[in-house]
N, C-alpha and C positions, 0 to 999 in steps of 0.2 A: 504493500500500500504506500509506503514511503517512496519507493522508486516510481510507482505508477502516478503518484500525484506531484511529488516534489523533486524527483531525480532530474538528471540532465535533459531527458526527453519526456518528463512528466507532464501531466495535464495542466497544472497551474504554472509550470515553468515555461511552457511553450505557447499556450493560447487560452486556456480555460479562464472564464470570468463570469461574474454575476452581472445582471442587467438585462434589459429588454433585448439587446443585441448579443447577449452572452448565452450562457447555458442554463441558468436558473435565476429566479428572481428572489431576492431577500428584501426584508422590510425597508432598508435605506433606499433601495431602487424604486420602491413604490412611489416615492415623492419626498419632499422636504418635511412633511408633517412628523414622521418618526423621529428625525433629528431634532425637531423643535420641542417635542415632548421630552426627549432625553436631556436637552439643554435645561429644561425646568428642573429635572431631577438632579442634574449636576449642581445647579445653583443651591438646591435644598441641602445636598450633601456637603457642599462647601460651607454653607451657613452652619450646619451641624458640627463641622470641624473647627468652627471659630474663625472662618474666613482666612485661612493661612495664606501668607504671601507666596509660599512655595507649594503649589497645588498641582500635582501631576495627574494627568489623565492618560492612561495607557489603553490604547485600543489594539487588541490582539486580533490577528487575521483581518487587517484593515482593508484588504483588497485594493481597489483603485483610489480609495480615499473618499468615497461618496458620503459615508456617515460623518466623517470629520468635517466635510464641507457644509453639510446641512446643519450640524450642530453649531458651527461657527456662524452660519447665516442667521441663526436665531438670536445672535448677540447675547449669550448668557453673561451675567454679571461676573462670573468666575473667570471669564476669558482674559480679564486684565491681570490675573495672577497665575494662569495655568501654564504648564509645560505640557504640550500635547505630543505624546510619543505614539507614532503609528508603526506597529510591529507587523511586518509582512515578509514572509519568506521568499516570495516571488519577485525577482528583480524587474520582471515585465510589469507587474502591478505597481511596484514602488516608483517607477518612472512617471506614473500618473498622479502621484500624491501632490497636494498643494504645497507651495514653497514654505509656508509658515509652520508646517508640522515637522517634528523630528522623525524622519523616515529611516527606519532601521530594519535589519533582518532578524535581529535578536535584541531582547531588552537589555540595555546597558546595566552594568553591575551597580549594586548599591540599593539601599532601602529608600522608601519614599512614602509620602502621605498623599492620599488622593483617591482615585477611582480606577479600577480595572474593568474595561468593557470587553466582552467577548461575544459578539453576535454571530451565531452559526460557525463557531470555531471548533468546538469539541467534537462535533459529528464527523469532522474531517481528519481528526488525529488518528494515526495508525493504531490498530488494536490487535490483540491476539484472538484467535478464533478456536473455540473448543467445539468438538463434535462428539456426540454420545454414541459409542459403538461398544455396547456391553458395559463400558465405563467411559469416563471422559478421556478424550485424546485431543492433542493439539494439531491443527491443520497447518502444515508447513507448505511452502510453494517451491517447486523446482522450476527452473527456467532452462529450456533446451531449444535453441534456434528461435528465440522469441516466443516460444509456446510455453504457457504456464500450466502446471498441473499440481493438484493437491496431493500431499502425502501425509498420512496420519501417523503421528508419533505418540508414544505413551507419555503420560504426565503422572506425577506423584499424587494419588487421590487424597492422601491425608494432608497434603499441603495446599489444597485448593481453598480459596477464600470462603467465608461463611455464606456469602451471597450466591454462591454457585448451587443451584438446586441438585439434590442427590437422586431424586426419583423422576425420570423423564422418559419420553418415548425414544425408541431407537432412531437415530438419525437427527435428533434434536441438535440445535446449534445455539451458541451464545457467544457474545463478544466479551473479552477481558480488556477493559479500557485502561490499561496501565499508563499510557501516555497522558490521558486526560487526568488521571489521578495525580501523576507527577506534576502536571501543569498546575493543578489546584494547590498542591502542597508547596510548590515554588512560590506561587502568588501569596499564599498565606504567610510564608516566611519573609517575602520581600516588602509587603505592605505593613508599614508601622501603624498607621491609622487610616480608616476609610472603608470603602466598599468594593467588593468583587461582584460583578454582575455578569452572569452567563445566560444567554438567551439561545434556546435550541429546541428541537423536537425531542422530547424525553418520554421515557417510561419510568414509573416509580420503581419497578422491580426487574431484576435480571431474569427471574423465573418466567416473566411474560414472554421474553424472547424465545425461551425454550419451548413454550406452548404454542408459538405461532409459526407458520411457514417462514423460513429464514429470509426469503426475499421481501417480506413485509418490513423488515428492519435493516437489512443490508441491501442498499439500493445503489443504482448508478444512474447518472443523468448526462445528457449531452444535447445541446440545442433545444432546451426546454422540454425534452422528451425523456422518458425512461430509457435507460441504456440496456445493454445485455448483461451476461454473466460477469461477475466482478473480475474474473481472470481473463476475460476477452478483451482484446485490443488495449493492452496496458498503455496508459498515456493519452488515450483518445477519449476517455470518459471520466466523469467525476465518480468517486466512491464515497459513500456516506452511510452513517448508521444512526439509529436511535441512541440517545445518550441515556444511560441507566443511572438513575438518581441514587439508588442504593450503593452503587460503586463509588460515587463521589462522596456519599455520606460516610463511607469507610475511612475517608481522609478527615473530613469534618462535615457534620450535618449542616445543610444550609439553614440560615436564620429565617428565611422566608422562601416559600415556593408558591408562585402565582402563575396564572396564565398570562400570556402577553396582553390579552384583553383587559384583565384586571389591573395589570401593571400600568398600562397606558392610561386607563381611566383614573387610577390613583394619582398620576402626575399630570392630569388636566387636559387630556386629549379632547374631551367634550367641550371644555371652555374654548380651546383653540378652534374647534370646528364652528362653534357659535360665533366667534370673532370673525371667522372667514365668511360666514353667511351674511353678517351685518356689513362687512366691507364690500361684498359683492352687490348687495342690495343698494348700497349708497352709490356705487359706481356703475350700476347696470345700464344706465342710459348711455354712458360713454365709457365703456370698460377699457382699461389699459392692462398691460401685462401683469402688474402687481395685483389687480383685481381678479384676473384669471387664475393666478396662483392661489389666491385666497379661496376662490370658488372650488378649486380642485381638492381642498381639504375634505370635502364631503365624501368624494369617491375614494380618496386615500384612506380615510377612517374606516370605510366599509370593508376595504381589503385588510387593513391592519387589525381590525377587531373581529373578523370572521371566525367564529369558534371552530369551524371545520377547516380553516386554513391557518393563516399566520396568527390569528387571535388565539388559536389553540396551543401555540408553542408555550413552553415553560420558561419562566424567568426565575432563576435561582440567584439568591443574594446572600452574601456573607459579609458581616460587619466586624471590623477590627477596631477596638476602642483603645 
């Protein structure tokens, strides 16, 4: 998965991207409303920290910088004090970052006070794959003339984590999201005070993955369509998985788990939509570009709050005091 997504010929290294002209659509690409709501949350967290002069916003998996641009466009009060670090492994994506962000492939050393944002990051981190064949085995991958094949190898059953279900159907599969766990552990160590916010499609229990057909939680995408088998055409398609909350909780249980709909409503999306409606009504006779943007908040909110779509995503938050 590391090679297929981030290697020299990997999907994100060569061409893969979010956006209407890309391969999938995330909340920031819906429009500027998502960033405007997050700007309100950032201001509230900055206030909660006592408005520090050194306030670091770390956006992990920043892609082309769409979220950073829309947050900044909302002109949050904390922007006068922030250091905005956009962490993105793809050099192709970093070339599109705005000049004012600190664009890096890895988070610089040192501890900081502020907020860590990870929007649809954890689902793309490589994971280990277990397959039940009378007992749990690990799926390894052999590569021969660019053809990838699974090979099952034994694992120590008594060393499996507690969240791994012991009684499942033959052929059941689950992910072990060790990289996601390591990322969370690293952020908890690096953040002196502030919040970690991870937004993704999640399931509460790893056991749910074992009970479902594996292609429901291990998916591929290309050109806004579902792709093929995850071993097919490595580097040509995105590989993504449901994030298992119980595996992250093994590092530290989140302080809050909300749906994206609940999170955005908590931070005032309805107020911003009402503001947009009023602005449009005031300018409807002679609308300009600004009025059109305000009017678009209605349709953006519908997409962002859809409980069967983006609104059903989970928002996990950890607070470090």
